[in-house]
C-alpha angles and dihedrals in degrees: 000000000000126000095263092051091048092048092050091049092050092044094049090051091048091050091047091050092049090049091053091047091048093049092049091048091048092049091048094047091046092049091047092049094049092045087072093066096097125204104178092165122069117190135204127179140188143167126237127192114235110175138316108341094340123109136172123230110210124198122186127184133189112212120202120245117283092014125107131196122211121243127234086247096063102119126244115270092045135074118325111283124221108274119201117197120188100207101191101031098118111098093354110069144347128229117240104217124313124317112277122226135209126226116337138172127230123205134166111251107211091192094061097022095233138107104254121203121207147160123249124195096347137021126205124188128176129187123184116211136186111218113220099172110069090196093058110133103180142013110221115205131177122203118200111186145156123227123187144187118144084330132031132232126199106208143175132209124190122204129192107190117194118224118222115248095252137021087224085076132076111241119222117183132218122186125221128171112245102173133357089262100032132072114205114205117194121198118224110206120212116191110230097186102060135074129339091259090055091049088054091052089048092053090049090050090050091051091050092051092046092049091049094047092050094053108143117245110201114238112248122233114276123256091258123026114262088243092058090048090051092048094050090047091047091054089047089053091056089049089054089051090061094059125104091247096058112022097067089052093065100073092035094053096041090049089052093054095045096046098040095046118089092225138020090245091056091047090053090047092052092047090051090049087049091052092047088049090056089051091048093051095052095041089052088051088054090049091050092052091049092046096046098044099029127241093283106022094097087043089065092040092056089077094043118112095219093048091053092048093048092049090047088058092045093052090048088054092047091048094050089049092052090048089059106258093121141331126253106221136170116234113291090229089068092056092044092052092048090050091052091052090047089062089066090081127209125074093316090054092050090049091055090047087059090047090052089052090052091050097044093046094046094104088065103028099038097076092046093047091046092052092046094049094053094044091048094042090054087067091058129215118058094335093116089055092048090047093052090046090056095045095046093045090059090046094050100041099078093050090055097042096047090048089055093044107027091171088072090070090077089062094057115107114248118258113259146115093325089073091061089048089058090050092050091049089053088051092056091049091050088050092052092046091050092067090055089065091046088050091053091055092047092050093050092049092039090222093145090216094125104036123169096272093050092047092050092046089054092050092047088053093048098047093038089055089047090054090052089049093051090050089055096247092119127041130194132209099272098039118122117234112259138178096203142016126238124251089246093054091047091051093049090047091054089050091052091046090051090051091049091052089048089058096054099075086056087077088064095049103276109155096230093206093182090070101025092132094060116048122058114271119272091253089061096068143099089252117019089198094053137269113310093014124120122221091256098046092101092055117094116249111270092012096108120021093178132342115258121235113291094017130114137169112269134179114346092001095295114154109240139182123210097196121066096216093050092049094045092052092051092046090054090050095054095028099233129138120261126240111201113205113194102196144145137228089234097039109123097192091047089060091046091053090050093047100041106026107025090048093058112118091235097046101041097064090051093052091046100044113018107042139040107236118216113184113194115192112213092192095054102133097194110126118244119234109271091248091057096049118100146159121249125229088259091055098255115147115230104205106141137051088249091053090053094054092042091054089046091053095047098043096043103035103022095233138098102199133111138246094044123162125194128180113207139171124237091278094054094255119144116257097198107066097177094043109020095178135020132197136177105358140138127270096263096052092044091049093051091048091051094048093047093052095045091047089053090051092053 
């Protein structure tokens, strides 16, 4: 073999090896890129005959660990709720009520200022329909939903559910995937009116449907842990002890047990039974609330406008009662009957003594118990029972302890005006809490009647007045005359005054992190930058002489574009790198990144001065002009602005999650080779990523 032949052989082998390496690299890169397209929710669907012309559509989803999907009952102003669209309803079938959901979890979202409701682990949705068109072949349903973990995904699922040939048949559903974005459900009809063998098949089919429809969905963890609910209720029980209705009863009741009992041991036993009776009464109350309303009914009600308005009125009534305008009392006949039964003696008599205490003290304990029940019930499950267990345990504990150690009674402070002071303080707290429920209703309706500044002004007025009351500058109807205030009252007054002063900077845009769960979010205000501040006050002098076309001031005074072409044109004009921000109006973690990372004193100057920020909202529901609408290669219809940016994100960066940040040059090329995109991270990692990309641009 001559030199030329050897060279050609070596060269051909080299080329072949390079080709193999290149193909392997391409396959690996392609697989890696596509692996970022996340689908944390897997759906199945079926149809089940109910009666006559009625049927039930059943949708089940499995949600990957650590992800959660928002319910259709998540209020406006928060994350995107599940939206169910029945595409071919008109002239074919009618909906019977609203779609019902399985187990959900409700938690307060301090970013959006609403109680968000979502599924964890599994989702179950049922919709009953009445079919009006006997020739109907399929029910076509679209699900639009948002699922979040450290990032959020706005997703869509299309179902085409086949209707069995006759309503004289029991429909059993099997699910088969038709397209990547469409679930095809085929009905299998089993004749129930034919031979015995067919009847047997029908019964088997019914059993399968029943078993499927009764599939257990595990209850998600409550908003707060049960321990925290117990602790809050326990502290509230001690607060109730220090009211004029309960505190004087402690020495009287303990003295009764110790004097009427034949021995000290029997007195202690009776006092313990009395304490356990108090616990039993309140726990039974919690069980009744759970039984009547259901474990999760109040959970759903907690985001309801009417519920929040009703509870606002109730708390105002409770507050006015505590302040001394009137007393809320149960009928005297109830207390008299309980007293009569208490005279029977024995365990039954002690139980009725505890019931008499609950009735007589209702004017003081009722508002506290009512508030606790609603707050606990909004967590769902057995939270009302746990709350009442904590409250009653605190109520019962002193009666049992003082019966065991009667000498301690001498150390109790004497009843007097200080008890009314405790009651008045509770009234002010109830009054402040009432406006939280009014704020919830306002946020859901987006009326902007109780924006952040107004809410804070009300709280400043309430706690400022409380401070003046504690300093003795204001007196109320049931206050005892006094020439001085105690050291304890003075100390508490100083604490309340300090809290009031802390609230004041909130009017000028201070975040007020101590109470972030209570006032509306900063975006829900008359001036997002604070009272007396212009929209450009957060921009450094000389930084922006006039906003270019398509730009506006975004979070923290950063100039931002919402259209890619507008932002690209401006970046080319001033020759600065581009930071693409794929975000969403209802993206919780996007807001957290903006609030916690973008606001950092090292990050903010970079975003203001060294990059051109283009924020593209993937949940923007504005419809694109007809000439800009199109269908992707996968068959997805791009009809809205949000669809356009979602398609851009997926096709260009092979991911569908938000927040997503990309630093590019003026040709659209990535500036961070090792880490092309970044998502939900801490300040240090984000800062390093920014500096690396900008350095590569320079």
